[in-house]
N, C-alpha and C positions, 0 to 999 in steps of 0.2 A: 469581616468575610472571617469565619473562625472552622479551625480545624477538628476535622473528628472522622473517628477512623471503626469501617461500619464492616464488619463480617460474617458472617451468615453462621457457621460455624464448624465450619469443615475445612474445604481448600480457599475460599475466596477472602483475599479485607480489600482493602482497596479506602482510600483518604478522601474523603469527601472536604470541599468548601462549602461552608452552609453559613445564615442568622441565627440559627437553634439549632436545637439537638434532632426536632420535630423534621423540620427540613432536609437532613446529614441523614439521615434511618432513611426518610423517603427515599430522598435520590439515590444514594446509595446503593438499599434497595433494587430500584431500580436497575442502579450500574451493574451489577454483578447476578439479574435474574432471580431478586425476592420479592414478595408480597410485604406488604408490612409487617405483619407476622410471623412471616420465615427466615427475618432478619434477628441474628444470635444476640448482635449486641454493637452499642452503638457510644463510643468513648470519646472525648475532648483530649484531643493532642495539643495541648496552647504547645510542644516544642516545631509544631511544623506551620505554626501563623505565616512564621518570616516567608514562608513560598507562597503563598496565597497570590494568585486564585490558580493552586498549582502549573503542574505537578508538585510532586518531592522530588527533591533526585532521589535517582536510583542509591548512590553510597551514601544521603544522611539514613534509607530507609535500611540499606542491607546494614549498618553500621547500630540499628538497631535493632538487630536480629532477623529482617526479611531475605530473603531470598527473589531469588530473576535468574530465569533461562539465560544461556547465556546466548547475546542478541547473534550469533552465525550460525545461519539456518544451515538444519542437520544437523548439528553437535549434541546438542540432548542435555548439555553436562550444567547444572546448575552456579550461581554465582553468589556466593555467602561470608562469613565471616571466618569462614574454615579453609576459606577456596586461597591458597598461597599467591596463585600466578595471575591473583586477577586484576584488570587493568580496564579504566574507564576511557570512552574515547571525547573527541571536548563538546561534544556535545549530550556527553556524562551514558552511555549509554554502557553497559556493564558488561565483558568479557570474562571468561572463565580462565585465560591466557594472551599472551601476546600476539602468538601466534594465529589465531581464533579472529581477533580484530582483525590483523592485518589481512586473512584471507576475505572474512566478509567486506574491509573496504576493496581488494581487487576484482571483488567480484557484481561488486556498486559497479564501480570504473566500466567494469565490461558491459553488465545492462545496459551504463548510459551512452557508451560506444556504438552498440545495435544496436539501441535508440537511435542515435543521429543517424547510422548508416543507413538506417529502414526510411527515416523523412529523408533524407535527402534523396533516395531510391524512388519513391513517391512524388516527390516534385519536381524530379527530372522525369515521372514518365506523365505527368500532369503538370504542367507549368498553369502559374495560374491560381492553382488550389490552396486550399485554405487547409493546415491540419490541423485540425483539433485532440485531435489522444491519438500519443504512439501508446502501448504494451508491448513488451517481451517480455515472456517468461524465465527464469535462469540470466544463465547469462552471455546467451549467443545463441548467432539467430537458427531456427527451427523450425520445419516446412511443417505445415500443418496434417493430423493423423487425425482416425479414427471420428472424423468431427470436432474434433476438438481444438483450437487455434490458441498455437502459440505462440504469436505475433504476428500484429495488425496495426494497420496504422487507419486511423478515422477522418475525413476531411470534409469539405465542403466546395462543390466550385461555381460558381459566375453563373446562373438565371437554373440552378438546383436549387431546391423546396427539401428536402432531407437528404442527413447524412450520406455521405458514397463510404466502402470501408474494403479496401485494400489487405488481403490475406497473405502473407508472404508461405509461400508454396503452390498460391494456387496460381490461377491461367483469370486474367486478365483483373474485374474489378465490380467489388460487388453495388450494383446500385437498384432503388428502388424505382419502382415501375412507372409512376407518375412522372419520373427525371429522366427516360434514356432517352427518350428523343434531344433531348438539351446537352446531357454528355456524350450522346456520338456524334452529334454538330458541333462541339467544341474541339473534341480527342476521336477524331474520326479514326479504328483502328485500323490496320495493314489488311489486307483482302487476305492473307492467307488466316487472321485472323478473324474475322465477323463476326465470330461465334462468340471469342471469349467474353463479353460484361454478360455478365448476369444481372437479373433485377431483381429484385429483395423485395 
């Protein structure tokens, strides 16, 4: 596989690995949202062949003059050759400074901890269920508002045909109407919560 630099001539440039220039132009164009004729340039970059099948490390691209937005969510600064305090994570992600890298890692750890706590809550409420997805927006558990879900757990359960969902901040569980009988038989609600399970 050979490395090609594909650009739209404006703001978007990618490195694409392909067996020919034509294949790189077509696949790179798809990646940056251009038709064949919309690709401004497709240039061989043999110095990046060593990184096949990709991606090229951000550090190598920055040394070649590229710039990347700082990986910390909400920072907005750029990491480029002129960034004096630029740092790279062990995974090669660029940050504009060490403080941003530390904040990003702290946010990731907090997000993981919140997700683990939410999963533990659902598994305690529904013994025997199988958690299939955990989503937490941000770094802490926040209740749903305005119709939006900021934290939820999807799960399956014995006898159920469809996935169920627990939305943090809502009462009860979202269960498909076809599975409601099986769910209530397996997890009968307390007498004062008879109406908290909703059919999805």
